[in-house]
C-alpha positions in Angstrom: 17.3 -4.2 -3.3 16.8 -1.9 -6.0 13.3 -2.2 -7.5 11.8 -0.2 -10.7 8.4 1.2 -9.9 6.1 1.6 -13.1 2.4 1.8 -13.9 0.9 -1.4 -14.1 -2.6 -2.8 -15.2 -1.9 -6.2 -14.4 -5.2 -6.8 -12.7 -4.6 -10.5 -11.8 -1.0 -10.1 -10.6 -2.6 -7.3 -7.9 -5.6 -9.5 -6.8 -3.3 -12.5 -6.4 -0.6 -10.5 -4.1 -3.3 -8.9 -2.1 -5.0 -12.1 -1.5 -1.7 -14.2 -1.0 -0.5 -11.4 1.8 -4.0 -10.6 3.5 -5.3 -14.0 3.7 -4.2 -14.3 7.1 -5.5 -11.3 8.6 -8.7 -11.9 6.9 -9.0 -14.9 8.3 -7.7 -13.9 11.9 -10.3 -10.8 11.6 -13.1 -13.1 10.0 -13.2 -11.2 6.9 -13.9 -12.5 3.5 -12.5 -11.1 0.2 -14.9 -8.9 -2.0 -14.3 -9.3 -5.7 -16.7 -6.5 -6.7 -15.1 -4.1 -3.9 -11.6 -5.1 -5.5 -12.9 -4.6 -9.2 -14.1 -1.2 -8.3 -11.3 0.1 -6.2 -8.9 -1.2 -9.5 -10.7 1.2 -11.5 -10.3 4.1 -9.3 -6.7 3.9 -8.0 -3.5 4.6 -9.7 -1.5 1.1 -9.6 2.4 0.6 -9.5 4.2 -2.6 -9.9 7.4 -3.0 -8.1 9.8 -4.9 -10.4 13.1 -6.8 -9.7 14.7 -8.6 -12.4 12.0 -8.2 -15.0 9.4 -9.8 -12.4 7.0 -8.2 -10.7 7.3 -8.4 -6.5 5.1 -5.9 -5.2 1.8 -3.5 -5.9 1.3 0.0 -4.6 -2.0 1.5 -5.3 -2.6 5.4 -4.9 -5.6 7.6 -5.1 -6.2 11.4 -4.3 -8.9 12.6 -2.7 -9.9 15.2 0.1 -6.4 17.2 -0.3 -4.1 14.0 0.7 -2.9 11.0 -1.2 -4.1 7.6 -0.1 -2.0 4.7 0.1 -4.7 2.1 -0.6 -2.4 -1.0 -1.3 1.3 -1.8 -0.4 2.1 -5.4 -1.0 5.2 -7.1 -1.3 5.7 -10.7 -2.2 6.7 -12.3 1.3 10.1 -13.9 -0.3 10.9 -10.2 -1.0 9.8 -8.2 2.2 12.8 -6.7 4.5 14.8 -5.9 1.7 13.7 -2.2 1.4 11.2 -2.4 -1.3 8.4 -1.1 1.0 10.7 2.0 1.8 11.1 2.4 -1.9 7.2 2.4 -2.3 6.4 4.7 0.5 9.1 7.4 -0.8 7.7 7.0 -4.3 4.2 7.6 -3.0 5.8 10.7 -1.4 7.4 12.0 -4.3 4.0 11.8 -6.4 2.1 13.7 -3.5 5.1 16.3 -3.6 4.9 16.6 -7.0 1.1 17.2 -6.9 1.8 19.6 -4.0 0.0 17.5 -2.0 0.9 17.7 2.3 -0.7 14.6 3.6 0.0 11.2 2.6 -2.3 8.7 4.5 -2.8 5.0 4.8 -4.9 2.4 6.9 -3.5 -0.7 8.4 -4.8 -3.6 10.4 -3.4 -3.1 14.0 -2.2 -6.6 14.0 -0.1 -6.0 10.8 3.9 -5.7 11.6 3.9 -3.4 8.7 2.8 -0.9 11.3 6.3 -0.3 12.3 7.7 0.6 9.0 5.0 3.0 8.5 6.0 4.5 11.9 9.6 4.6 10.8 8.8 6.3 7.8 7.2 9.3 9.7 3.2 8.1 9.9 1.6 8.7 13.2 -1.5 6.8 14.4 -4.6 9.2 14.2 -6.9 6.8 15.4 -7.5 3.0 16.0 -11.2 1.9 14.9 -12.2 -1.8 14.2 -8.8 -3.5 14.4 -7.6 -0.6 11.8 -4.9 2.0 12.3 -5.5 5.4 10.1 -2.0 6.8 9.8 -1.1 9.8 8.4 2.3 11.8 7.5 3.2 15.4 6.3 5.3 15.7 3.1 6.4 19.1 3.5 
């Protein structure tokens, strides 16, 4: 599946796909959506939509700090998962880091999230697991 990845300012789409994809994890972990934190992060992150057939089907949010790029959100609409879009988004994030001459790409993922397997296939390794969250990293160069 080929997706166009482009900058987005569609905050409503971003909030909707995050809440839709993460609701089961939040419920399982007894967590609650924090709209104020979402608003703060939305203003700080570089956000990209994954678009197929002119429809947004995924979200990638990045930010750079402390010598690394961080994947802060990688959300793919459930109907479009397992079709290569997550892989494409990670490769896109790697290219951004490489263009900025940044060697590390980092992310956090709930340890119960099956996306962990995708991240490991893409070269990420678990640095630590704390509070039900894997902290993962991969080198770009």
